[in-house]
C-alpha positions, 0 to 999 in steps of 0.5 A: 492396044498392048495388054497389061499381061504383055506390058511387063516383058516389053518394059523388061526388054527396054530395061535390058537394052538400056543396061546393054547400052550403058555397059558398052559405053562404060566398057569403051571408055574404060578401055580407051576407045573413042567413037568417031565417024562413021560411028555415032555415040549411041547403041547402034554405033557402039555395037557396030564399032565393037563388031567391026573391031572384032571385040564382040562376036554377036554384033548382028544378033545385038543389032536385032535386039536393038531394033526390037527395043526401038520397036517396043519403045516407039510403037504402042502396039508392039508386043513381046512374050517371055520367050522372046525376052529370054532369048534376047537376054541370052544374046545380051549376056553373051555380048557382055560376057565376050567383053568380060563384063559378066560371067555366063549364067550357070546352068542349075538343075534341081533334083529330088530322090527317095530310096526304096523302103528297106529293112533296117538292121538297127535295133528297134527300127523296122524299116528305113529309107533315104531322101535327098534333094539338091541343086547341081551346077553343070552336073556337079552338086552345088547343094545337097540335103540328105536324111534317113527316115526310120520307121520304128517297130511297134511291137516293142521288140528290138530284134530284126524282123528277118531274124 
């Protein structure tokens, strides 16, 4: 029996496959394509039609996603983990991106940096350091937050400790 922990990825996989099916049907209709024999008006037929007509490059991979979806929908003990779900979502995204229906998911990375503590030349400030964090998209900053921490002198002097 499928555990509750394994149920969510299975349900999300079925939902993602449903979104794929609806998107392909909509795209075919919007672009004047009508399925006729040997293609059935189902996900299998839509994938095969698009692949045979060289409208999508990853038909074989999409068929594997479709077969897994059928297994999850019809076999109560079939399971899916998060890694498999992620891989299949990437395959679905690639197929939909190839048709211009979605943009590829951007590669985002976060970062955080802290400089070394350094002596300050500012009157009344003994030391300072800079903090920075943000998000990069494709290696370029998409969001940056930066500030300087200043550690004040406690001796009441305004002179630099090195002078």
